[in-house]
N, C-alpha and C positions, 0 to 999 in steps of 0.2 A: 112480467119477467119474461126474459127470451129461456126459453128450454134450454140446455146444453146436454149431450151428447157422450155420454161418460167414456172415459178414452176405455182402449181394448185391453182387457187382463194381456199380459207378457208373457204369461204362457202360452193364451191363445197366440203368439204373433208366432211364438217358437216351432210348434207343429199346422201347417192346410196339409189338407189333404182334398185333392180335389182328381174329377173323374177323365179320362179318357178315351180315345174314339173305340177302343172296344173292350167296354164294360169294365172295364180295368181299373186301380185308383195312381192315380200322380203323389208319394210322398212329397214333398219339400218343409227341410226342415234349415234354421239357422243356428248359427252356432260358432261364435268367431272365436271361442276358449277350445273345442275341441280339440283333440291332437294330433296331430298330421297323420301316425303312424294307426290313430284310431279307425280316420276315416272310414273305409272298409267295412272291416268288422262292426260298425254301426250302421251301414247303408246291408248289410247284411240282415243282421239282428231284427230294425222297423222291420226290414221285407217278411219278415218268419213270423212274427208277430202279429202284422198285420192280415195275411194270409190264417192265418193258423184264426184269426179273428173272420175267417170269411168275407176277405176284400182283397182280391186280389192282385199283387202290386205291380204295374208295368215297369215301376223308377221311380231310383229315388234321387232327388237331390239336397245336397250341401250346398245352404250358400248361395244357391246358384248354378254349382254345378254337379252334371250330373255323375253321382257314384255309384249307381249300382242303378243295373236296367234287368228285368226279364228273360230275354233276350240271349244275354250274355251272360249271366248267371251259368256256370253247373249245375244248380239245383232246382231250378225253376225248370225240370223238366219228373222229379222225383213225385211230384204233386204233397210235397209235406208242405 
């Protein structure tokens, strides 16, 4: 009997965390139902939560588009 791979759980496909060249992380979020008015606040919230957990976020992408970047965030220098 051939071994079959279990499909990846859908929740694992919604958020992917990957390394950046400067020892930070990039967050990739997939959510086609997110209201466009909420995109910026979701990006900021994800970055804030990850920073609090000790993961320095450099970029947040939603559906393949950059929605938040530490280099352009006014709160990126606050250390919060």
